[in-house]
N, C-alpha and C positions, 0 to 999 in steps of 0.2 A: 489443539495440538499445534506446535510451532513448525513452520515449513519455510523453505527457501523460495523467494520470488522467482529465481531462475528455473526452479523445478516446474513451475506452472506454465512457463513459456511454451507455446505451441500446443497446449491442450485443446482438444476438439470442443467446440461450443455447439451444443445440441438443443435447438428450440423444440417446442412440443411437436412440431410437424416437420422436423428435418434439421440437418446441419446447416449452420450459418457461416462457419469459418473456424478460425483458431485464435487463441489468445496471443496477442502480439506483445503488449506491455501493460503497465499499470500507471495510473495517476494517483499520487498520494497527497494528502493534506500535510504540509510542512509545519503546521502549528500543532495539530493534535497527532501527527504521525500515524494517520489511518489511511488505508487504501480506499479511495472513493469510487474508482471506476477501473474496469478492465477495458482496454482498447482492443477491439476485435479486428482481425484481418479477414475480411469477408470474401477475398479472392474474386472469383468470377461472378459471384452472386450479386454483389453491389460494388462493382469495380470503382475505385477512386473514392469511396465513401468511408469516412471515419465514423465507426459505430461504437458508442459507449455502452457498456453493460455494468450496472451497479451490482455489488454484492447482495443488495436487496432482492434482485431478480434470480439469483443462483439457487439451484437445487443442491441436493447432496452430491458431491463429486464422487466419481469412481476413480480413486487414486491409482488403482492397478491398470486400468485401461486408458488413463489420462484423458478423462472426459468430464466436462462440466455440463450437466443438464440445466436448461433455463426454464423458468416458469412463464415463458412468453412464447407467442407464436411468431413466425417469420413475418407475417403481415404487420403485426403490431411493431416489430423492430424496424421494418422497412419504412413505415409511416412516421416514425419518431422524428423529432426536430433535427434537421440537418445541421451539422457542425462544420465550419470552415476548417479544413485539415491543417491550415497554416496558422490559425489563430488559437490563442489560449482559451481555455474554458472560462467564460465569464459567469458572474452570478446571475445575470439576466438570462443567459442560456440555461444554466442550471434550473432556474425557476420555471422556465418554459418546459424543460425536460421533465421535471418532477410533476408539474401540472398535467402534462400529457399522460404520464403513467398513473396519476392520482395518488402518488406516494406522499406521505408527510415529509416536510423538509427535515434534513438531518441537522441543519443549522438552526440557531435561534433558541436552543435549549442548553442545558448544562452538560448533557451526556455526549459521548463521542458519536452516537447515532441519535441525537435528539432526545426523544422521550424513552428510547429503548437501548439496552446494552448491546444488542446484537442486530445486525442489519436485516437478517431474515424475518425478524419480528414485525418489521414495517410493511412487509409485502401484503399481509392480510388486512392492513388498516387502510381505510380510505380517508383522504385528507379532510373531506367534509364531515367525517365522523369524529374528528379530533377537535381539540380546543385551540389549535395553533392559529396564531394571528397571521394575516397576510404578510408576505415577505417585505420587510423594510430594512433588510441588512444593507449596509453601506460598504462599498468597495468590493473587489473581486476576491474569489477564494484563492488561497495560496496552494494551488495544485502543481505538483512537479512530476515529471516522468521519472520513474525508477531507473529506466535505461539511461536517461541523461545524467543522473547523479553517479552512476557507476564510473569509476575512474577518478572521482574527485579526490584530491589530496587530503590527508589527515594531518592536521597541525596540532601537535601536543602543546603543552604550556611552555616547553623549552626547545622544541625542534619539530621538524616534519618526520613522520614515520608511517609510510605506507599510503594506501589509497582504498577507497570504497570498492568492494568487489561485488557485494550482493546485500540483500535485506532478508531478514527472517521475520515472518508475521504470524500472528495468531489466527488460525483458519476459522474461528468462531466470531471474533470481534473484528477481524481484518485490521487490527492494530499492528504497526511495525514495532517489534520489540527490540530488534538489534540491527546494526550495521555490521556486515562481515568485513573486517579490515585485513587486507593482504599486505604483509610487511616484507615481502620478498626482497625488495631493494635494500632493506636494512637487516632483516633476519631471514635468510633464505628458507623458503618453504613453510613459513609459520603464518598462521591465520589466527586472529583474535576477534572477540566480539565487543562492541561498544554500544550501549543503549542510548537512544535519543536524549534521555534525561541527563546525560553527561556531556552533551554538546553545548558549547558556549555560544557559538554563532556559525552561520554558513555564509560565505562570500560567493554569491551566485555568479558574479563577474569573473572572479579569479578561480572558480571551481575548487574551492577549498572549504573543508569542514574543520573548525576549531573545537577541540575537546578539552574538558577540564581534567586532564590526566597528564602525568609526566611520561616522557619516553621510557624511563626506567620502569615505571609501573606497567606500562603496556607490554614491555619486553618480558616481564616476569608474570604476567597474568595467565590464567588457565588457557591453554591452547585449545583452539576450536578445531574439531575434526569434521569436515564436510560430509564424510561418509556415515556419520552417526547422528541420529536425531538429537536436538537440544532438549534435554529432559530437566526436571526440576533439580535433580541432584547436581547437575552441571551448573545450573543457574545459582544455586545456593553457594557453590564454591566461588563462582564469579563475583557475586555481590559481597560475600564475606571477605574475599581478597582485597576488594576496593574499600570495604568498610562503608558501603552505601546502603541506604534503605531499600528494601525489596518492594517491587511494585505490587506483589500479591499479598502483602501484609497490611 
């Protein structure tokens, strides 16, 4: 099912033996547009500590009570590799983090989650039971905070039109399917969706997302209603309007 990132903010995170805090924000891979980590606000339990929770570790959420169960104990989380709260997540840190939990790396294979289509399938696997080679990846991962990107301007092919307000992701694969674009400065009260496949580039210094769409096309595209879930019927209308290939076909 497709869900809004903002919707998950402040969900309770429940380890096997008690609550650890709440969901603060997400880090996503800006190359494959997949959420890699949930950043937990641990409050008084681990004050000042930045704790990362992978979708690999998440159980089946209770959407009604706004709770995410974790397949981890509090002790396991507490002893996980510490991360400098001011520093970006490096590949070296990720390798240490994945080695600590004995998860197979999600990088180094062709799929968005390495050898599996869904992150939850990696939990039951042990790295030593797989044929994955030692980590030789060069460079750091392109992880961005979803909170940071909100507010980025949208640059169409012929003019600016709106800003990024939110993201919509698949709650099975944790892939970001759409950016929610608020056009209120140009089209009062109107919101539209743009998929990452239609992005030409992102200027991280100028806080701007350039898309391969004209202002006129965006103005006339199917309007997005935040109060209604994004279903396949709406997606078909959206893709047909732009005449673009559908990701599910």
